[in-house]
C-alpha positions in Angstrom: -0.6 0.1 0.2 2.7 2.1 1.0 5.0 1.6 -2.8 1.1 2.3 -4.0 0.8 6.1 -2.3 4.1 6.8 -3.5 3.7 6.4 -6.9 0.3 8.2 -6.8 2.1 11.3 -5.3 4.0 11.4 -9.1 0.5 11.6 -10.8 0.4 15.3 -11.2 4.2 15.6 -12.1 2.9 13.5 -14.8 0.3 15.8 -16.0 2.8 18.6 -16.0 5.2 16.9 -18.1 2.2 16.6 -20.3 2.3 19.9 -21.1 5.8 20.2 -22.2 6.9 19.0 -25.8 10.0 16.6 -26.3 12.3 16.6 -29.1 14.7 14.4 -30.6 17.5 12.8 -32.9 17.1 9.2 -34.2 13.8 9.8 -36.1 11.6 11.1 -33.4 13.5 9.2 -30.6 15.5 11.1 -28.4 19.1 10.2 -28.7 19.4 8.4 -25.0 16.3 8.2 -22.1 17.9 9.8 -18.5 21.0 12.2 -18.1 23.5 9.8 -17.6 22.9 7.4 -20.2 22.3 11.0 -22.8 25.9 11.4 -21.4 27.2 8.0 -23.0 25.8 8.2 -26.4 22.6 6.3 -25.2 23.8 3.6 -24.4 21.7 2.0 -21.5 20.4 -1.6 -21.5 23.1 -2.9 -20.1 23.3 -0.5 -17.5 21.4 0.1 -14.5 22.6 3.5 -13.4 19.1 5.4 -12.4 15.7 4.7 -12.3 14.7 5.6 -16.0 14.3 1.1 -17.1 10.6 1.9 -17.8 12.3 3.8 -21.0 15.1 1.9 -21.8 15.6 -1.4 -20.0 12.5 -2.6 -17.2 14.9 -5.7 -16.1 17.6 -3.0 -15.3 15.7 -1.4 -12.6 16.3 -4.4 -9.7 20.0 -3.3 -9.7 19.8 0.4 -9.5 18.4 -0.2 -6.4 16.1 2.5 -4.4 15.8 5.7 -5.8 14.4 8.7 -7.0 15.6 10.9 -10.5 14.8 14.0 -11.9 16.0 16.1 -14.7 15.5 18.2 -17.9 17.0 18.9 -21.0 17.4 22.5 -22.9 17.2 21.1 -26.5 18.0 23.0 -29.2 17.2 22.3 -33.3 18.0 24.8 -35.6 15.9 23.6 -39.1 15.6 25.4 -42.5 13.8 24.5 -45.7 14.6 25.4 -49.4 13.5 25.1 -52.7 16.0 26.1 -55.9 15.3 25.9 -59.9 11.5 25.9 -59.6 10.0 26.4 -63.5 7.5 28.8 -61.4 9.9 31.5 -60.0 7.4 32.3 -57.2 7.9 28.5 -55.5 11.5 29.5 -54.6 13.0 30.7 -51.4 14.7 29.1 -47.8 12.5 29.1 -44.9 13.7 29.2 -41.4 11.7 27.1 -38.1 10.9 29.7 -35.7 11.6 28.2 -32.0 14.7 27.0 -31.0 15.2 26.1 -27.3 13.0 23.4 -25.7 12.6 21.6 -22.5 12.8 17.8 -22.0 11.9 16.8 -18.6 12.5 13.6 -17.4 11.8 11.6 -13.9 12.2 8.2 -12.8 11.6 6.4 -9.4 11.9 3.0 -8.0 11.7 1.0 -5.0 13.8 -1.7 -3.6 10.6 -4.5 -2.4 12.9 -7.0 -1.7 16.6 -7.7 -2.6 15.1 -9.5 -6.1 12.0 -7.6 -6.5 11.4 -3.6 -7.6 8.6 -1.5 -8.7 8.5 1.5 -10.3 7.3 4.5 -12.7 9.7 6.0 -15.3 7.7 9.4 -17.1 9.5 9.9 -20.2 8.7 11.7 -23.8 9.5 11.7 -27.7 8.9 13.8 -30.4 10.4 15.8 -33.0 8.3 16.3 -35.9 8.1 19.5 -34.3 8.5 22.8 -36.6 7.4 26.4 -37.3 7.8 28.2 -40.2 6.7 32.0 -40.8 4.9 32.2 -44.6 8.1 33.4 -46.3 7.6 35.1 -49.6 6.1 32.9 -51.9 3.3 32.9 -54.0 1.4 29.7 -55.8 -0.7 32.2 -58.1 -3.4 33.2 -55.7 -1.3 35.5 -53.7 1.3 35.1 -50.7 1.7 31.4 -49.5 3.8 29.9 -47.6 6.3 27.2 -48.9 3.5 24.0 -49.3 1.5 27.1 -50.7 -1.2 27.1 -47.6 -2.4 29.9 -45.8 0.3 31.6 -43.2 2.7 29.5 -41.1 3.2 26.7 -41.7 4.2 23.0 -39.5 3.3 20.5 -36.9 3.8 19.7 -33.8 3.6 16.4 -31.9 4.1 15.5 -28.4 4.0 11.4 -27.0 4.5 11.5 -23.2 4.1 7.5 -22.3 4.0 6.8 -18.3 5.9 3.8 -17.5 4.9 1.9 -14.1 7.6 -1.4 -13.9 8.7 -4.6 -12.2 11.9 -6.0 -12.1 12.6 -9.4 -10.4 15.9 -11.4 -10.1 15.3 -15.1 -11.7 18.6 -16.1 -10.3 21.8 -14.1 -8.6 22.9 -13.1 -11.8 19.5 -12.6 -14.2 16.4 -10.5 -14.0 13.5 -9.8 -16.6 11.4 -7.1 -16.4 8.3 -5.5 -17.6 7.1 -2.0 -18.1 3.3 -1.6 -18.6 3.4 1.5 -21.3 0.4 4.2 -21.0 0.7 6.8 -23.9 -0.6 10.3 -24.1 -0.3 12.1 -27.6 -1.6 15.5 -28.7 -0.4 16.8 -32.8 -1.7 19.7 -35.0 -0.8 21.0 -38.7 -0.8 24.7 -39.2 -0.8 25.7 -43.0 -1.4 23.0 -45.4 -4.2 24.2 -47.3 -3.2 23.0 -51.0 -3.8 19.5 -49.8 -7.3 20.1 -48.5 -8.8 19.9 -51.6 -8.0 23.2 -52.7 -8.8 25.2 -55.5 -6.4 25.1 -58.3 -4.9 22.0 -56.7 -5.6 18.4 -57.4 -7.9 16.9 -54.5 -5.2 14.9 -52.4 -7.5 13.9 -49.6 -10.3 11.6 -49.0 -11.6 13.7 -46.0 -11.7 17.4 -46.9 -11.9 20.0 -43.7 -9.9 17.0 -41.2 -6.3 18.6 -42.9 -4.7 21.2 -41.1 -5.6 24.2 -38.8 -8.0 22.1 -36.8 -6.1 23.0 -33.0 -4.2 20.2 -31.3 -6.1 16.7 -31.1 -5.3 14.4 -28.2 -5.0 10.5 -28.3 -4.6 7.7 -26.3 -3.2 4.4 -26.4 -1.6 1.6 -24.2 1.8 -1.1 -24.9 4.5 -2.7 -23.1 8.2 -3.1 -22.8 9.9 -5.7 -21.9 13.6 -7.0 -20.5 16.1 -8.5 -19.6 19.4 -8.3 -17.8 22.3 -10.6 -17.0 25.7 -10.0 -14.9 27.5 -12.8 -17.5 30.9 -11.9 -15.0 31.8 -9.2 -12.7 33.0 -7.2 -15.7 30.9 -8.1 -18.5 26.4 -7.0 -18.3 24.4 -7.8 -20.8 20.8 -6.7 -21.7 18.1 -6.2 -23.8 14.8 -4.9 -24.6 11.4 -5.1 -27.0 8.3 -2.7 -27.1 5.5 -4.3 -29.9 4.1 -1.5 -32.0 2.1 0.6 -29.2 -1.8 1.1 -30.5 -3.1 4.7 -30.1 -6.9 6.1 -30.8 -6.6 8.2 -34.5 -6.3 11.8 -34.3 -10.0 12.1 -35.5 -9.5 16.2 -36.2 -6.6 15.0 -39.0 -8.4 11.9 -40.2 -7.6 13.9 -43.7 -4.2 13.7 -43.5 -2.6 10.8 -41.5 -2.6 7.4 -43.2 -5.6 5.2 -41.9 -7.7 8.5 -41.1 -5.7 9.9 -38.8 -4.0 6.6 -37.6 -0.8 7.3 -35.3 0.6 4.5 -33.8 4.4 5.0 -31.7 6.6 2.0 -33.7 7.4 -0.9 -32.1 11.4 -1.1 -31.5 13.9 -3.2 -30.1 17.4 -3.6 -29.0 20.2 -5.4 -27.3 23.1 -3.9 -25.5 26.9 -4.7 -23.5 29.3 -3.3 -21.1 32.1 -3.8 -20.1 34.3 -3.3 -17.1 37.9 -3.7 -17.9 39.0 -1.8 -14.5 37.1 -0.7 -11.3 37.4 2.7 -12.6 36.2 2.3 -15.8 33.0 1.3 -18.0 32.5 0.7 -21.6 28.9 0.3 -23.1 27.2 -0.7 -26.3 23.9 -0.5 -27.7 22.0 -1.4 -31.0 18.4 -0.7 -31.6 16.5 -1.4 -34.5 12.9 1.8 -34.6 10.8 -0.1 -37.5 9.0 3.2 -38.8 7.4 1.5 -41.9 5.2 -0.6 -39.5 3.1 2.8 -38.9 1.7 3.6 -42.0 1.2 7.5 -41.0 5.1 7.4 -41.1 5.8 4.9 -43.3 4.6 5.4 -46.0 5.5 6.9 -49.4 4.4 10.5 -49.9 4.0 9.6 -53.0 1.2 7.0 -52.4 -1.6 7.3 -55.3 -4.3 6.2 -52.8 -5.3 9.7 -51.3 -4.0 11.7 -47.9 -6.0 9.7 -45.3 -6.5 6.2 -46.7 -5.2 3.2 -45.2 -2.3 2.7 -48.2 -2.8 6.8 -48.2 1.0 8.8 -48.5 3.1 9.2 -45.0 6.7 10.8 -44.6 8.2 7.9 -46.9 10.5 7.2 -43.0 11.9 3.5 -43.4 13.1 1.7 -40.9 16.6 2.5 -38.8 19.1 0.7 -37.0 20.9 3.2 -34.2 24.6 2.6 -32.5 25.5 3.8 -29.3 28.6 3.8 -27.6 29.7 5.3 -24.7 31.9 5.3 -21.8 32.5 6.5 -18.0 35.2 7.0 -16.0 35.1 7.1 -12.2 38.0 10.1 -11.2 37.3 9.6 -8.0 35.0 9.5 -5.2 33.1 12.5 -5.9 33.0 12.8 -9.6 32.6 10.4 -12.8 33.2 11.6 -16.4 31.4 10.5 -19.9 31.8 10.3 -23.2 30.2 8.8 -25.9 29.0 9.0 -29.7 25.5 7.5 -31.4 25.1 6.8 -34.8 21.6 6.5 -36.2 20.9 5.9 -40.4 18.6 8.7 -41.5 14.8 7.7 -42.3 14.2 10.2 -45.1 14.6 9.2 -48.7 15.5 12.4 -51.5 12.2 11.3 -52.5 10.4 11.9 -49.6 11.9 15.5 -49.0 8.2 17.7 -49.7 6.6 16.1 -46.7 9.1 16.5 -44.2 10.0 19.9 -44.8 7.3 19.6 -42.0 9.2 16.6 -39.7 13.2 16.9 -40.9 14.2 14.6 -38.4 17.6 13.6 -41.2 20.5 14.2 -37.7 22.5 10.8 -38.1 25.3 11.8 -35.8 25.6 12.2 -32.1 28.7 13.3 -30.1 27.9 13.4 -26.3 29.7 14.4 -23.2 28.7 14.4 -19.2 29.4 14.1 -15.3 28.0 13.0 -11.7 28.9 14.6 -8.9 28.0 13.5 -5.7 26.9 16.4 -3.6 26.1 13.9 -0.3 26.4 10.1 0.2 22.9 9.8 -1.5 22.7 13.0 -3.6 24.0 13.5 -7.2 24.2 16.0 -10.0 24.4 14.5 -13.5 24.9 16.8 -16.4 25.0 15.8 -20.1 25.9 18.0 -23.3 24.9 16.6 -27.1 25.9 18.0 -30.7 24.7 17.4 -34.2 26.5 18.3 -36.7 24.3 19.8 -39.6 22.8 17.2 -42.3 20.9 18.0 -44.9 18.9 16.1 -47.8 17.8 17.1 -50.8 15.6 15.6 -53.8 12.8 16.6 -55.9 9.5 18.6 -55.0 6.6 17.3 -54.9 5.2 20.6 -57.0 6.6 18.8 -60.1 3.8 16.1 -60.1 1.8 18.3 -59.8 2.1 21.5 -61.5 4.2 20.1 -64.5 7.9 18.5 -64.8 10.1 21.1 -63.0 7.4 23.7 -62.0 8.8 22.9 -58.5 12.7 22.5 -59.0 14.6 20.6 -56.2 14.0 21.1 -52.2 16.5 20.8 -49.7 16.1 20.2 -46.1 18.7 20.9 -43.3 19.2 20.1 -39.7 21.9 20.3 -36.9 20.8 20.5 -32.9 22.5 20.5 -29.4 21.3 19.9 -25.8 22.5 20.8 -22.6 20.5 19.1 -19.0 20.6 19.0 -15.3 19.5 15.9 -13.3 18.8 15.4 -9.3 19.0 11.4 -7.7 18.5 10.3 -5.3 19.3 7.6 -3.7 17.7 6.3 0.2 
């Protein structure tokens, strides 16, 4: 009963986190969950450093001990889009997404019920399909317009929040399993896509006119599960694995004419394996491989050139392909109070050149991420963790969708670009 009361106290905090956007780097997944993992390139599956196991590997929680962790990143994505060589010169131009700083919170709680059993709660977010472009100096033949020939500003806002109660159990002294119930909430809004809402002078793009753009924020709920294994094979070698099937979410009814499947937007299947090695008492080396299957969600994975109308089951999506992510990290315990970290995260770019037009809205093109971090022991049971990440500029260029709509060469080519960095702090307390 006492543990239920403690978990219930975190409910208002989870509600507050739902009002904040989260952003991402491996497609629209973060490069890591938890500031300690973020300092090590996101590597986490074979580590038990904090109470973020519900987002990483639930089986690790029984090794983390009783603790509470809370922190936030200041995240800065810099995105722009450009069109050049268009047969209609008024379609040429460049715009830059407006908002450049965002707060990305995290929180985790874990309680040891016995030496071999723990329960906890992790709250985390996904996102990254978040852009806000000004109208610019474009003209699509009927007066001023944004880059995709709609009215006013152009962009989308996607936020996904997951509240993950977890349980972990040691099957044997060196092996554990764990499960997290994933309770999901997501929020979405699209602006400036009027040309795709069966507008005069354009082809009939959607099967549900009036449910494509400028409908305000819509909300969706769903549930899923994450399963994990954690094993200490030797005193120096640890392995871990986690699997989360596709998380089914309620449809975005207000955007039934935009997303494939009448507004369906599930959270994709993802899984991974990891290893951690301690070659000397002060050193830990870790590596993870993660797979994110974006193609299993039609609204994300369907090609943007699909011939069915927007909103249909086989209608256009963002064309994102499945990606592999490799995460490498190292931690050095410099002394009893200070631990230093560094890492590298390399993920595939999910966006093909043929899908560049739709992805002006969601330029998730990042591949390489360089990270560093530290933990400073404030007292015996309290610590401060910091992490920094920088991802160099990456771009994708491809033919404009308007070449197919207005005629060969009419839309020229388009380029989307992105670079980003983040800095964060977290407080952890053992009890």
